[in-house]
KEVEX-335454 format. One record per residue: x, y, z of N, C-alpha, C in turn; residue number from 1. Coordinates in nm, 2 decimals. Layout:
residues N
+--------+--------+--------+--------+--------+--------+--------+--------+--------+------+
|     nx |     ny |     nz |    cax |    cay |    caz |     cx |     cy |     cz | resi |
+--------+--------+--------+--------+--------+--------+--------+--------+--------+------+
|      X |      Y |      Z |      X |      Y |      Z |      X |      Y |      Z |  NUM |
...
+--------+--------+--------+--------+--------+--------+--------+--------+--------+------+
END
This chain:
residues 103
+--------+--------+--------+--------+--------+--------+--------+--------+--------+------+
|     nx |     ny |     nz |    cax |    cay |    caz |     cx |     cy |     cz | resi |
+--------+--------+--------+--------+--------+--------+--------+--------+--------+------+
|  -0.03 |   1.59 |   4.24 |   0.02 |   1.68 |   4.14 |   0.11 |   1.78 |   4.20 |    1 |
|   0.21 |   1.82 |   4.12 |   0.31 |   1.91 |   4.16 |   0.26 |   2.05 |   4.18 |    2 |
|   0.31 |   2.12 |   4.28 |   0.27 |   2.26 |   4.31 |   0.29 |   2.35 |   4.18 |    3 |
|   0.19 |   2.43 |   4.16 |   0.20 |   2.53 |   4.04 |   0.13 |   2.47 |   3.92 |    4 |
|   0.10 |   2.35 |   3.91 |   0.03 |   2.29 |   3.80 |  -0.12 |   2.29 |   3.81 |    5 |
|  -0.19 |   2.29 |   3.71 |  -0.34 |   2.28 |   3.71 |  -0.38 |   2.16 |   3.62 |    6 |
|  -0.50 |   2.11 |   3.64 |  -0.55 |   2.00 |   3.57 |  -0.69 |   2.04 |   3.52 |    7 |
|  -0.73 |   1.99 |   3.40 |  -0.86 |   2.01 |   3.34 |  -0.91 |   1.88 |   3.28 |    8 |
|  -1.02 |   1.83 |   3.33 |  -1.08 |   1.71 |   3.27 |  -1.13 |   1.74 |   3.13 |    9 |
|  -1.08 |   1.67 |   3.03 |  -1.12 |   1.70 |   2.89 |  -1.19 |   1.58 |   2.83 |   10 |
|  -1.19 |   1.46 |   2.89 |  -1.26 |   1.35 |   2.83 |  -1.28 |   1.24 |   2.94 |   11 |
|  -1.39 |   1.17 |   2.93 |  -1.43 |   1.07 |   3.02 |  -1.48 |   0.95 |   2.95 |   12 |
|  -1.42 |   0.83 |   2.98 |  -1.46 |   0.71 |   2.91 |  -1.61 |   0.70 |   2.90 |   13 |
|  -1.66 |   0.67 |   2.78 |  -1.81 |   0.65 |   2.76 |  -1.89 |   0.78 |   2.75 |   14 |
|  -1.82 |   0.89 |   2.75 |  -1.89 |   1.02 |   2.74 |  -1.85 |   1.09 |   2.61 |   15 |
|  -1.94 |   1.17 |   2.55 |  -1.90 |   1.25 |   2.44 |  -1.80 |   1.36 |   2.48 |   16 |
|  -1.72 |   1.40 |   2.38 |  -1.62 |   1.50 |   2.40 |  -1.68 |   1.63 |   2.37 |   17 |
|  -1.66 |   1.73 |   2.46 |  -1.71 |   1.87 |   2.43 |  -1.61 |   1.95 |   2.36 |   18 |
|  -1.66 |   2.02 |   2.25 |  -1.57 |   2.10 |   2.17 |  -1.58 |   2.25 |   2.21 |   19 |
|  -1.48 |   2.32 |   2.17 |  -1.47 |   2.46 |   2.21 |  -1.58 |   2.54 |   2.15 |   20 |
|  -1.64 |   2.50 |   2.04 |  -1.75 |   2.57 |   1.97 |  -1.88 |   2.54 |   2.03 |   21 |
|  -1.89 |   2.46 |   2.13 |  -2.02 |   2.42 |   2.20 |  -2.07 |   2.29 |   2.15 |   22 |
|  -2.02 |   2.24 |   2.04 |  -2.06 |   2.11 |   1.99 |  -2.00 |   1.99 |   2.07 |   23 |
|  -2.03 |   1.87 |   2.02 |  -1.98 |   1.76 |   2.09 |  -1.95 |   1.65 |   1.99 |   24 |
|  -1.86 |   1.55 |   2.02 |  -1.82 |   1.45 |   1.93 |  -1.94 |   1.35 |   1.90 |   25 |
|  -1.93 |   1.29 |   1.78 |  -2.03 |   1.19 |   1.74 |  -2.01 |   1.07 |   1.83 |   26 |
|  -1.89 |   1.03 |   1.86 |  -1.86 |   0.91 |   1.93 |  -1.82 |   0.95 |   2.08 |   27 |
|  -1.84 |   0.85 |   2.17 |  -1.80 |   0.87 |   2.31 |  -1.65 |   0.84 |   2.32 |   28 |
|  -1.58 |   0.89 |   2.42 |  -1.44 |   0.86 |   2.44 |  -1.42 |   0.71 |   2.46 |   29 |
|  -1.32 |   0.66 |   2.39 |  -1.29 |   0.52 |   2.39 |  -1.26 |   0.46 |   2.52 |   30 |
|  -1.27 |   0.33 |   2.53 |  -1.24 |   0.25 |   2.65 |  -1.10 |   0.19 |   2.65 |   31 |
|  -1.06 |   0.16 |   2.76 |  -0.93 |   0.09 |   2.78 |  -0.81 |   0.16 |   2.71 |   32 |
|  -0.80 |   0.29 |   2.74 |  -0.70 |   0.38 |   2.68 |  -0.56 |   0.32 |   2.72 |   33 |
|  -0.47 |   0.33 |   2.62 |  -0.33 |   0.28 |   2.64 |  -0.24 |   0.35 |   2.53 |   34 |
|  -0.12 |   0.34 |   2.55 |  -0.02 |   0.40 |   2.45 |  -0.07 |   0.53 |   2.39 |   35 |
|  -0.01 |   0.64 |   2.43 |  -0.05 |   0.77 |   2.38 |   0.06 |   0.86 |   2.34 |   36 |
|   0.04 |   0.96 |   2.26 |   0.14 |   1.05 |   2.22 |   0.07 |   1.17 |   2.16 |   37 |
|   0.15 |   1.28 |   2.13 |   0.10 |   1.40 |   2.07 |   0.18 |   1.43 |   1.95 |   38 |
|   0.10 |   1.45 |   1.84 |   0.16 |   1.49 |   1.71 |   0.12 |   1.63 |   1.68 |   39 |
|   0.21 |   1.71 |   1.63 |   0.18 |   1.85 |   1.58 |   0.12 |   1.84 |   1.45 |   40 |
|   0.03 |   1.94 |   1.43 |  -0.05 |   1.95 |   1.30 |  -0.01 |   2.08 |   1.23 |   41 |
|  -0.02 |   2.07 |   1.10 |   0.00 |   2.20 |   1.02 |  -0.09 |   2.31 |   1.07 |   42 |
|  -0.04 |   2.43 |   1.08 |  -0.12 |   2.54 |   1.13 |  -0.11 |   2.56 |   1.28 |   43 |
|  -0.03 |   2.48 |   1.35 |  -0.01 |   2.51 |   1.49 |  -0.09 |   2.43 |   1.59 |   44 |
|  -0.18 |   2.35 |   1.54 |  -0.26 |   2.26 |   1.63 |  -0.19 |   2.13 |   1.66 |   45 |
|  -0.25 |   2.05 |   1.74 |  -0.19 |   1.92 |   1.77 |  -0.30 |   1.81 |   1.79 |   46 |
|  -0.26 |   1.69 |   1.78 |  -0.36 |   1.58 |   1.81 |  -0.30 |   1.49 |   1.91 |   47 |
|  -0.38 |   1.45 |   2.01 |  -0.35 |   1.35 |   2.12 |  -0.40 |   1.22 |   2.06 |   48 |
|  -0.30 |   1.13 |   2.03 |  -0.34 |   1.00 |   1.98 |  -0.34 |   0.90 |   2.10 |   49 |
|  -0.44 |   0.81 |   2.10 |  -0.45 |   0.71 |   2.20 |  -0.50 |   0.58 |   2.15 |   50 |
|  -0.44 |   0.47 |   2.19 |  -0.49 |   0.34 |   2.16 |  -0.60 |   0.30 |   2.25 |   51 |
|  -0.69 |   0.21 |   2.20 |  -0.79 |   0.14 |   2.28 |  -0.76 |   0.00 |   2.28 |   52 |
|  -0.74 |  -0.06 |   2.40 |  -0.69 |  -0.20 |   2.42 |  -0.81 |  -0.29 |   2.43 |   53 |
|  -0.92 |  -0.27 |   2.36 |  -1.03 |  -0.36 |   2.36 |  -1.01 |  -0.49 |   2.29 |   54 |
|  -1.08 |  -0.60 |   2.33 |  -1.07 |  -0.73 |   2.26 |  -1.17 |  -0.75 |   2.16 |   55 |
|  -1.17 |  -0.86 |   2.09 |  -1.27 |  -0.90 |   1.99 |  -1.29 |  -0.81 |   1.88 |   56 |
|  -1.19 |  -0.74 |   1.83 |  -1.20 |  -0.65 |   1.72 |  -1.26 |  -0.51 |   1.75 |   57 |
|  -1.28 |  -0.48 |   1.88 |  -1.34 |  -0.36 |   1.92 |  -1.24 |  -0.25 |   1.96 |   58 |
|  -1.11 |  -0.27 |   1.94 |  -1.01 |  -0.17 |   1.97 |  -0.98 |  -0.09 |   1.85 |   59 |
|  -0.88 |   0.00 |   1.87 |  -0.84 |   0.09 |   1.76 |  -0.75 |   0.20 |   1.82 |   60 |
|  -0.74 |   0.31 |   1.73 |  -0.67 |   0.43 |   1.77 |  -0.76 |   0.55 |   1.75 |   61 |
|  -0.75 |   0.64 |   1.84 |  -0.84 |   0.76 |   1.84 |  -0.76 |   0.89 |   1.85 |   62 |
|  -0.81 |   0.99 |   1.79 |  -0.74 |   1.12 |   1.80 |  -0.83 |   1.23 |   1.86 |   63 |
|  -0.77 |   1.31 |   1.95 |  -0.84 |   1.42 |   2.01 |  -0.76 |   1.54 |   1.96 |   64 |
|  -0.83 |   1.63 |   1.88 |  -0.77 |   1.74 |   1.80 |  -0.78 |   1.87 |   1.88 |   65 |
|  -0.67 |   1.94 |   1.88 |  -0.67 |   2.08 |   1.94 |  -0.62 |   2.18 |   1.84 |   66 |
|  -0.68 |   2.30 |   1.85 |  -0.63 |   2.41 |   1.76 |  -0.51 |   2.47 |   1.82 |   67 |
|  -0.46 |   2.57 |   1.75 |  -0.33 |   2.64 |   1.80 |  -0.35 |   2.71 |   1.93 |   68 |
|  -0.47 |   2.73 |   1.97 |  -0.50 |   2.80 |   2.11 |  -0.52 |   2.69 |   2.22 |   69 |
|  -0.51 |   2.56 |   2.18 |  -0.52 |   2.46 |   2.28 |  -0.67 |   2.42 |   2.31 |   70 |
|  -0.76 |   2.46 |   2.22 |  -0.90 |   2.43 |   2.24 |  -0.93 |   2.30 |   2.16 |   71 |
|  -1.02 |   2.22 |   2.22 |  -1.06 |   2.09 |   2.16 |  -1.15 |   2.12 |   2.04 |   72 |
|  -1.12 |   2.07 |   1.92 |  -1.20 |   2.10 |   1.80 |  -1.25 |   1.97 |   1.73 |   73 |
|  -1.20 |   1.85 |   1.77 |  -1.25 |   1.73 |   1.71 |  -1.21 |   1.61 |   1.79 |   74 |
|  -1.28 |   1.50 |   1.77 |  -1.24 |   1.37 |   1.83 |  -1.30 |   1.27 |   1.73 |   75 |
|  -1.21 |   1.17 |   1.69 |  -1.26 |   1.07 |   1.60 |  -1.17 |   0.95 |   1.60 |   76 |
|  -1.23 |   0.84 |   1.55 |  -1.16 |   0.71 |   1.54 |  -1.07 |   0.72 |   1.42 |   77 |
|  -0.95 |   0.67 |   1.43 |  -0.85 |   0.68 |   1.32 |  -0.82 |   0.54 |   1.27 |   78 |
|  -0.83 |   0.44 |   1.35 |  -0.81 |   0.30 |   1.32 |  -0.91 |   0.22 |   1.40 |   79 |
|  -0.99 |   0.13 |   1.34 |  -1.08 |   0.05 |   1.41 |  -1.07 |  -0.10 |   1.37 |   80 |
|  -1.14 |  -0.18 |   1.45 |  -1.14 |  -0.32 |   1.41 |  -1.02 |  -0.40 |   1.46 |   81 |
|  -0.95 |  -0.35 |   1.55 |  -0.83 |  -0.42 |   1.60 |  -0.85 |  -0.48 |   1.74 |   82 |
|  -0.76 |  -0.56 |   1.78 |  -0.77 |  -0.63 |   1.91 |  -0.65 |  -0.60 |   1.99 |   83 |
|  -0.67 |  -0.57 |   2.12 |  -0.56 |  -0.55 |   2.22 |  -0.45 |  -0.45 |   2.17 |   84 |
|  -0.48 |  -0.33 |   2.12 |  -0.38 |  -0.23 |   2.08 |  -0.30 |  -0.19 |   2.21 |   85 |
|  -0.20 |  -0.27 |   2.24 |  -0.13 |  -0.24 |   2.36 |  -0.02 |  -0.14 |   2.35 |   86 |
|   0.06 |  -0.15 |   2.24 |   0.17 |  -0.07 |   2.21 |   0.13 |   0.04 |   2.10 |   87 |
|   0.22 |   0.13 |   2.09 |   0.21 |   0.23 |   1.99 |   0.29 |   0.35 |   2.02 |   88 |
|   0.31 |   0.44 |   1.93 |   0.39 |   0.56 |   1.96 |   0.42 |   0.64 |   1.83 |   89 |
|   0.49 |   0.75 |   1.85 |   0.52 |   0.84 |   1.75 |   0.65 |   0.80 |   1.68 |   90 |
|   0.65 |   0.80 |   1.55 |   0.77 |   0.77 |   1.47 |   0.85 |   0.89 |   1.44 |   91 |
|   0.97 |   0.88 |   1.40 |   1.06 |   0.99 |   1.36 |   1.00 |   1.08 |   1.25 |   92 |
|   0.90 |   1.03 |   1.18 |   0.84 |   1.10 |   1.07 |   0.71 |   1.18 |   1.11 |   93 |
|   0.69 |   1.19 |   1.25 |   0.57 |   1.25 |   1.30 |   0.44 |   1.18 |   1.26 |   94 |
|   0.44 |   1.05 |   1.26 |   0.33 |   0.97 |   1.24 |   0.31 |   0.88 |   1.36 |   95 |
|   0.20 |   0.81 |   1.36 |   0.16 |   0.72 |   1.47 |   0.17 |   0.57 |   1.42 |   96 |
|   0.23 |   0.49 |   1.50 |   0.23 |   0.34 |   1.47 |   0.15 |   0.28 |   1.59 |   97 |
|   0.07 |   0.18 |   1.55 |  -0.01 |   0.11 |   1.65 |   0.03 |  -0.04 |   1.64 |   98 |
|   0.04 |  -0.10 |   1.76 |   0.07 |  -0.24 |   1.76 |  -0.04 |  -0.32 |   1.82 |   99 |
|  -0.09 |  -0.41 |   1.74 |  -0.20 |  -0.50 |   1.78 |  -0.16 |  -0.65 |   1.74 |  100 |
|  -0.15 |  -0.74 |   1.84 |  -0.11 |  -0.87 |   1.80 |  -0.22 |  -0.95 |   1.72 |  101 |
|  -0.34 |  -0.90 |   1.71 |  -0.45 |  -0.96 |   1.64 |  -0.52 |  -0.86 |   1.55 |  102 |
|  -0.48 |  -0.86 |   1.42 |  -0.55 |  -0.76 |   1.33 |  -0.66 |  -0.84 |   1.26 |  103 |
+--------+--------+--------+--------+--------+--------+--------+--------+--------+------+
END
């Protein structure tokens, strides 16, 4: 890591995500993370979008939500039932596109 930067672990595969209010996510952090991006949300927060490259219909797209202060406030599945979500990214319209060769 470059000098002057700091790192904070915010999620671990297979573990629940801890929220700023002391609560935790219903679901555990997804497996086989791939293709990620950040979308701004109305009100100043943002969401970290991430594909899950699982096979046999166990993949999808997940969102880790932050408020305007950068605190984690939510984690949830946004697209489920896909296979091998390898590609994906942010569109010019500030939306997410996910690519799965097997829907």
